[in-house]
ChimeraX commands (.cxc) that place a marker at each C-alpha (Angstrom):
marker #1 position -21.54,-10.71,0.99 radius 0.5
marker #1 position -18.00,-9.49,1.61 radius 0.5
marker #1 position -15.56,-8.78,-1.18 radius 0.5
marker #1 position -13.06,-11.46,-2.11 radius 0.5
marker #1 position -9.42,-10.36,-2.15 radius 0.5
marker #1 position -6.48,-11.81,-4.03 radius 0.5
marker #1 position -2.86,-11.12,-3.10 radius 0.5
marker #1 position 0.67,-11.99,-4.13 radius 0.5
marker #1 position 3.53,-13.55,-2.22 radius 0.5
marker #1 position 6.66,-13.58,-4.34 radius 0.5
marker #1 position 5.58,-14.74,-7.79 radius 0.5
marker #1 position 2.51,-16.58,-6.51 radius 0.5
marker #1 position -1.06,-15.29,-6.67 radius 0.5
marker #1 position -3.18,-16.38,-3.73 radius 0.5
marker #1 position -6.85,-16.13,-2.85 radius 0.5
marker #1 position -9.65,-15.57,-2.85 radius 0.5
marker #1 position -9.83,-14.61,0.81 radius 0.5
marker #1 position -12.43,-12.60,2.68 radius 0.5
marker #1 position -11.82,-9.01,3.73 radius 0.5
marker #1 position -11.55,-10.25,7.31 radius 0.5
marker #1 position -8.82,-12.71,6.28 radius 0.5
marker #1 position -6.82,-10.17,4.24 radius 0.5
marker #1 position -6.86,-7.81,7.23 radius 0.5
marker #1 position -5.75,-10.66,9.53 radius 0.5
marker #1 position -2.87,-11.41,7.14 radius 0.5
marker #1 position -1.90,-7.73,7.13 radius 0.5
marker #1 position -2.07,-7.39,10.91 radius 0.5
marker #1 position -0.13,-10.63,11.40 radius 0.5
marker #1 position 2.64,-9.53,9.06 radius 0.5
marker #1 position 2.03,-12.21,6.41 radius 0.5
marker #1 position 0.89,-9.50,3.98 radius 0.5
marker #1 position 3.72,-7.03,3.43 radius 0.5
marker #1 position 3.53,-3.43,2.24 radius 0.5
marker #1 position 5.12,-4.39,-1.10 radius 0.5
marker #1 position 2.78,-7.33,-1.78 radius 0.5
marker #1 position 0.12,-6.67,-4.39 radius 0.5
marker #1 position -3.62,-6.98,-3.75 radius 0.5
marker #1 position -6.71,-6.92,-5.92 radius 0.5
marker #1 position -10.47,-7.26,-5.59 radius 0.5
marker #1 position -13.36,-6.91,-8.00 radius 0.5
marker #1 position -13.91,-3.27,-8.90 radius 0.5
marker #1 position -10.23,-2.31,-8.78 radius 0.5
marker #1 position -8.79,-1.35,-12.14 radius 0.5
marker #1 position -5.48,-3.10,-11.50 radius 0.5
marker #1 position -3.38,-4.78,-8.83 radius 0.5
marker #1 position -2.02,-2.34,-6.23 radius 0.5
marker #1 position 0.64,-2.49,-3.55 radius 0.5
marker #1 position -0.90,-3.27,-0.18 radius 0.5
marker #1 position 0.51,-0.08,1.33 radius 0.5
marker #1 position -1.57,2.03,-1.06 radius 0.5
marker #1 position -4.90,0.60,0.13 radius 0.5
marker #1 position -6.23,2.90,2.84 radius 0.5
marker #1 position -6.80,1.09,6.12 radius 0.5
marker #1 position -5.52,-2.30,4.97 radius 0.5
marker #1 position -2.14,-2.38,6.74 radius 0.5
marker #1 position -1.32,-1.29,10.27 radius 0.5
marker #1 position -0.32,2.38,10.11 radius 0.5
marker #1 position 3.38,1.67,10.79 radius 0.5
marker #1 position 3.58,-0.50,7.65 radius 0.5
marker #1 position 2.10,2.07,5.27 radius 0.5
marker #1 position 4.43,4.35,3.42 radius 0.5
marker #1 position 3.67,8.03,3.98 radius 0.5
marker #1 position 2.47,9.98,1.00 radius 0.5
marker #1 position 4.76,12.91,0.33 radius 0.5
marker #1 position 3.41,16.42,0.52 radius 0.5
marker #1 position 4.53,17.53,-2.90 radius 0.5
marker #1 position 4.19,21.25,-2.27 radius 0.5
marker #1 position 6.06,20.92,1.02 radius 0.5
marker #1 position 8.74,18.81,-0.64 radius 0.5
marker #1 position 9.32,21.39,-3.35 radius 0.5
marker #1 position 9.62,24.12,-0.78 radius 0.5
marker #1 position 11.94,22.12,1.50 radius 0.5
marker #1 position 14.06,20.85,-1.40 radius 0.5
marker #1 position 14.45,24.27,-2.97 radius 0.5
marker #1 position 15.25,25.82,0.42 radius 0.5
marker #1 position 18.22,23.44,0.79 radius 0.5
marker #1 position 19.75,24.32,-2.53 radius 0.5
marker #1 position 22.48,26.93,-2.56 radius 0.5
marker #1 position 21.47,30.24,-4.11 radius 0.5
marker #1 position 22.26,30.65,-7.80 radius 0.5
marker #1 position 25.10,33.01,-8.64 radius 0.5
marker link #1:1,2 radius 0.2
marker link #1:2,3 radius 0.2
marker link #1:3,4 radius 0.2
marker link #1:4,5 radius 0.2
marker link #1:5,6 radius 0.2
marker link #1:6,7 radius 0.2
marker link #1:7,8 radius 0.2
marker link #1:8,9 radius 0.2
marker link #1:9,10 radius 0.2
marker link #1:10,11 radius 0.2
marker link #1:11,12 radius 0.2
marker link #1:12,13 radius 0.2
marker link #1:13,14 radius 0.2
marker link #1:14,15 radius 0.2
marker link #1:15,16 radius 0.2
marker link #1:16,17 radius 0.2
marker link #1:17,18 radius 0.2
marker link #1:18,19 radius 0.2
marker link #1:19,20 radius 0.2
marker link #1:20,21 radius 0.2
marker link #1:21,22 radius 0.2
marker link #1:22,23 radius 0.2
marker link #1:23,24 radius 0.2
marker link #1:24,25 radius 0.2
marker link #1:25,26 radius 0.2
marker link #1:26,27 radius 0.2
marker link #1:27,28 radius 0.2
marker link #1:28,29 radius 0.2
marker link #1:29,30 radius 0.2
marker link #1:30,31 radius 0.2
marker link #1:31,32 radius 0.2
marker link #1:32,33 radius 0.2
marker link #1:33,34 radius 0.2
marker link #1:34,35 radius 0.2
marker link #1:35,36 radius 0.2
marker link #1:36,37 radius 0.2
marker link #1:37,38 radius 0.2
marker link #1:38,39 radius 0.2
marker link #1:39,40 radius 0.2
marker link #1:40,41 radius 0.2
marker link #1:41,42 radius 0.2
marker link #1:42,43 radius 0.2
marker link #1:43,44 radius 0.2
marker link #1:44,45 radius 0.2
marker link #1:45,46 radius 0.2
marker link #1:46,47 radius 0.2
marker link #1:47,48 radius 0.2
marker link #1:48,49 radius 0.2
marker link #1:49,50 radius 0.2
marker link #1:50,51 radius 0.2
marker link #1:51,52 radius 0.2
marker link #1:52,53 radius 0.2
marker link #1:53,54 radius 0.2
marker link #1:54,55 radius 0.2
marker link #1:55,56 radius 0.2
marker link #1:56,57 radius 0.2
marker link #1:57,58 radius 0.2
marker link #1:58,59 radius 0.2
marker link #1:59,60 radius 0.2
marker link #1:60,61 radius 0.2
marker link #1:61,62 radius 0.2
marker link #1:62,63 radius 0.2
marker link #1:63,64 radius 0.2
marker link #1:64,65 radius 0.2
marker link #1:65,66 radius 0.2
marker link #1:66,67 radius 0.2
marker link #1:67,68 radius 0.2
marker link #1:68,69 radius 0.2
marker link #1:69,70 radius 0.2
marker link #1:70,71 radius 0.2
marker link #1:71,72 radius 0.2
marker link #1:72,73 radius 0.2
marker link #1:73,74 radius 0.2
marker link #1:74,75 radius 0.2
marker link #1:75,76 radius 0.2
marker link #1:76,77 radius 0.2
marker link #1:77,78 radius 0.2
marker link #1:78,79 radius 0.2
marker link #1:79,80 radius 0.2
marker link #1:80,81 radius 0.2
view
C-alpha cells in the first residue's frame, strides 16, 4: 500500500492523497516549493522543496555548500588592516 500524503495550500490542510497524486500535483505546479507536506513516519511537516525527488528539479532550492560559502564569502571581504 502506498503512503498517504497531506499538504497545505495557504492555510488549508489537504489530503490524504497517494504518492502518485502528490507527485502529479508537484509536476503540474499545484504543489509549490513553499507548500508544506507530511506523511506518516515524518517527524514534522516539511516544505515540499526539502523532500528529495518530490518536485521537479527546477523548483527545488539548492542546498548551499557551507564550506564553499565560507570560503567565497571570506574571499570577498577586504583584508583587515
